[in-house]
Structure formats: structure tokens, C-alpha cells
N, C-alpha and C positions, 0 to 999 in steps of 0.2 A: 504494500500500500504506500503510495507516494504522497509526500507533503511538499508544500512550498517553503523553500529555505530562506525567503526574505525578498526584499525589493531587488530588482535588477538595475533599472534606470528609470528616469522620468523625462518626458519630452515636452518642450514648451515652444511657443512662437515668439520670435523677436523681429522687430522692424529693422534693426541696425546691427549687423554682425560685428562691426568695429567697436561700437559702444558696448555691446554684449561681451566681447572679448576682454575689454578693459575691466569691466566690472567683475567678471568671474575669475579671471586670471590675476589681475593686479590688485583688486580690492579684496576679494574673498581668498585669494592665494591658492586657488585650485590649479591643477595642471590642465592645459588644453591638450588632451591626449589624442584627439583625432580631429583633423580638419578634412571633411569630405563633403559629399553632396547628398541630397535626398535621392535615394535610388529610384523612387517613383517619379521624381521631377528633378532631373539633374541641373536645372537652371538655378536652384537655390542651395545655399550652403546648409550643411548639417554639421554642427559643432558639438563636440563632446568634451566635458570637463570632469575631472575626478581625481583619484589618488595617483601615485607614481605611474601605474600602468592602466588606469581606467578600469579597475577590476569591478566585477558585478557587485552592485550595492553601493557604489560610490559615484555613479555616472549621472550628471545633469546634461541633457542634450537639448539643442535648440535648432529649429528650422528658421532660416532667415526669409521673411516675406516683406520686402521693402514697401509694398503698397498696402499693407494690412492696416485696418483702422483700430480704434480703441476697443477694449473689452467692456461689455455691459454686464456687470456682475449679476448673478442670479443663482438659481438652484440647478440640480442635475449637472454638476461639474466637479472637477478636482480643484480644490480651492486653496490649499496651502501645502508647503513642503517643509518637513522637519529635517534639519541638518545637525549632526552630532558633534559636540565639542567635549574636550576631556573633563572640564571642571567648572565650578562656579567662578573661579578666578579667570577662566577663559571668557566668561560672559562679560566681566568687567573690562577685560582687554578689548573685546569686540565692541562694546558700547563706546569706548573711547575712540576706537578705529573708525566706527561709523560716523562719529561726530567730526573726526578729522577729514573724512572723505565726503561729508555732506549726504550721508545715506539716511533715508527716512527710517526711524526706528522708534520702538516704545521703550518702556522701562523694564528692568529685570523683574520678572513676575513668575507666573506658572502657566504651563500648558500641558494638557493631558497628564497631569499629576507629576510633572517634572519642572525643575527650575528652568526658566526659558527667557529668551530675548527675541521679540518679534521685530521683523524688518521687511522692507520692500526694495526691489531693485528699481532702476530709473523708469521702468515700464509698468510698474505697479504689480509685478509678480510678488505674491505674498509668501514669505518664508519665516521660519522660526528656528533659532539656535536652541538646542536642547542639551542639557548636561547628560553625558552618556553613562556616568557612574560605572565606567569600565566596560560597558557594552559597546562593541563596535563590530563592523564586518571583520571576520577573523583574518581575512587575507589583506586588510587595508595596509598600505605602505605609505609612509610619509614621503614627501617630495622635497629633496634637499635644496632645490633651487626656488622654492616658494619664498615670498617675502613675508610670510607669516611664520613666527617661531614654531617649531615642532610641537611644543607643549600646548599650543593653542590652535593647531591646524584642524580644519574640518575633517571628521573621520568617516564620512559617508552619510547615507540617508537614514533618517529616523522616521518618526510618525508622518504619514501622509494623510491629509484631511480631504474627505469627499463629502460634498453636500448634496442631498437628494430629497425628492418628494416622498419616496417610498423606502423608508429606512429598512423595514422588515424584509423587503424583496432583496436588497443588497446583502443584508445580514444572512439570509438563507444561502445566497450564492457563496459567500465567504465561508460559512461554517459547514454547510452540507456538501458543497462540491469541492472546495479547496481545503477543508478541514482546519480553518482558522479557529482559534479559541476566543470566545467573547469573554473579556476580562472585566468589563464595567458597562453599566447601562443606566441612563436616566431617561426622562420622558422624551428628550429630543437629541440624545447623543449616545453612541455606543462605541466602545473601543475593542478592536480585534487584533490578535497577534498570530502570525503564521508559525512562529516558534514561541511557545508560552514562556513568558518572563523576559523576552528579548525585544528591544525597541526597533531593531533594524528590519523588521517585517511587520510593523504596526500600522494599522489603518484606523483613523478616527472618522466615524461616520456621523454627520450632523443632519438633522431633519430641518428642511426649510421649504415651505410652500411658496408658490408664486411663479413668475416667469423664469424660464430656463436661461442660463447664462448665454450671451452671444459672444463667442470667442473673438479675440483680437490680439494685439501685442500684449505680452505679459500674461497670456492665458496658458493653461496647461492642457496639452493635447491628449496625452495618455500616460498611464502608469504601466510599467513593465515589471512583472514578478518572475522569480527565478525557477527554472527547471535545470536539473543537473546536466542532462544530455539529451540526445535524440530520442532515446527510449522513453524517458519521462515526458518529453514534449508530445510524442505520439499518444501517450496515455491521456494527457490532458485534452488533446484534440478529441479523443473518443468521449471523454466525460462531458465536454462542452456540447457536443452534438447530441449526446444522449439526453441532455436536459432541455433540448429544443432551441438552443442558441445557434446562431449562424457563426460558423468558424471560417476564417480566411483560408484554413489549411496551412500547412507548414511552408514558410517562406525562407529561403536561404539569403540572409543578409551579409554573408561572407564573414563578418566578425562574430556573428552568432546566428542561430536559426530561431525563428519566431513564428507565432501565430497570433491572430487578433480576433477579439469578439467584443460585442457590446452587451452588457447586462441589462436588466429590465428598465433601469432609469436612463439608459443611453450612455452610461460611462464606458469609455473605450479602455479595455485592458489588453496588454500584450503579455504573452508568456515567452521568455527568451532563455536560451541555453547559456550556461556560464562561459562556454568557449566557442571557438578557439581564442577569441580576444583580440585586442587591438595591436598586439605585437606580431600578428601573423604577416603583416606587410611592412613592419617598421622596427627599427632598432630602439631599444629603451632610451638611449641617450638623446635621440632626436625625435622622439614620439610627438606627433602633432605639429611639427615645425613646417611641414609642407602639405600640399593638397594630395591626399591619398584617394584613389578610386578603386572600387572592386574590379576584378578582372573583366567582367562583362561590359564595363564602361571605359576601359583603358583606351580602346581604339577611337574614342570620342574626346580624348583629353584636350586637344587643341580647341575644339569647338566649345567644350565646357569651360575651359579657362578663360576664353575670350568673353564669355557671358557673365563671368563673376567679377565683382569689384574687389580688388585686393584688400586684404585686412592688414593694415599697416602695423608693424611691430613697434613697440615703444622702446 
């Protein structure tokens, strides 16, 4: 019997890859581990940030859409990303750093029963730093070239918040199909963990009635959760279809294999394999420094590069 071992990555929409690169690499101190393109639309960048190798559970990914409009917030959407930091002292460090860089942020408080600091990027993407209390993705590696000291570096993804009209529908999908454990429940919120007691696979589900969110810059496109390998991915494909959901079927993304489906509220989930990973076509020392293309797009490199606006390095 298979279980989900945590989050794999989460994908968002940005209007400006250059600005996005500055914030996530230079302000948050993450490594840009892959600069590639959307495989379904190679006219747009697909940027990945994470730990030293962009390992599963640490990846924040962005599609650049230069003409995208604003996000109109609402329900039936993924609405917040938790990022793990080592200690409460780290939150003090980050609060001062956010003030130095002019990042919109709140006060040190609490979120999902953890000491936390909420903040937004320049496009309004909502995030929260959470004290890990020693919990982090087991294969997380610090990046020695980060401008954030190792004792305060972001250690991967924590709680992911999803806001829906039908909380119980999503709850059943998480607990009955994916075998998440419900660890807390109030009238309008429930918390689920893929690995009980661990935050790196935690989903906070909030109830909200009203209009659905209209996505734009700073919105979250989908959440990817982890499957160990091709065998597990095929198993989840069967489970999704057996429950009446439409599955994309397995798609080879070169860096991992995936499948996609929408649950009853319309939330898009991806299930992605841990490997082979971003080092399949790059050296660890230079990971993310140049445009990488999967083999099936390599013969279109000249055309693709001509259509992309360079991301200037600082």
C-alpha cells in the first residue's frame, strides 16, 4: 500500500521573470536550479528554485506570462505556501531582511499551530515562514553560494493552504484516496498530513464560500505531491481513475514523470516522481546558470531562445 511522502513542488504564475529571479534568488536566497521553458508552450520561461540540487520538496516553480493580469482572490484555489526555516531566531532574521528589502510582511505570530512570519512577494503571492522544529525534507542540502546564512536558509516547503467551497469533498480525497491523516478540525478549517507528525507534507484546508479565484500574476497554478517512482505513479493513476476523476495519464517531463487531475473543487494536483532530477542534464556547480531544454525541444533551441527575453544576472 503506497502513501504520499510529502510535497514535490508548487507552481505559480509570474509576469516578470527578471523580477521573479531577483526576489527568489537574491532576497529569499534560494538557488535557481533550472532555467527552462514550459514544455507545453515553449514561448514562456519555466523557472525552478530550491535547495542545492532542487530536490523534491524544496522546489518553487514559476511560469512567466508577460501579459497576465492581476489575481482576483477568491475560493477554490491554492492560497498560501509555507516555507520552513530552522528556528524562531530565523524569523527575527527574516523580519529584518524583509524590512531591508522592502518586502511586505506581518509580525511574528502563529500559523497552523507553528510560530510563523507571513509575507508576500512583489506580485502578491502569499507565503509564510514556519519554524521547522527540526522537521525538514530529509535530503535538503544547503547552498553554499546563497547570500542567506546557512543557519537561516529556507529548508523546503511546509504547510500549503487550499481554500475551497466544499471542504469535506477535498478532505475525502486526501484521506480516503491519498491516505493523509486529519490532525485538526474546526468549523471552517482542517489540517492534513501525508506523513503524520511531519510538516513537509501538510495541507491546510480552509472553507470559504463565494466567487472562485480568477488567477493572474502571483497566483498558484498547482501543487505537486511526491511519488517515489514509476510504479507508484502508475498506482496513483489507477486510484484517481477508479474514483471517477479524469487523469492526464503519465507525462514524461524529463526531470520527473507526472500526472495531473482536478479534485471536486477544481484544485489542480500533480503527482510527480522524485527522479531523475535536475542534475540529469547539468553539473551541480553550474545548475540553473543557462537555458536547459528537454531532448525533444533541443532541435528548436534557436527559435526558443530568440523568443525569450534574457534574464539579466546581477
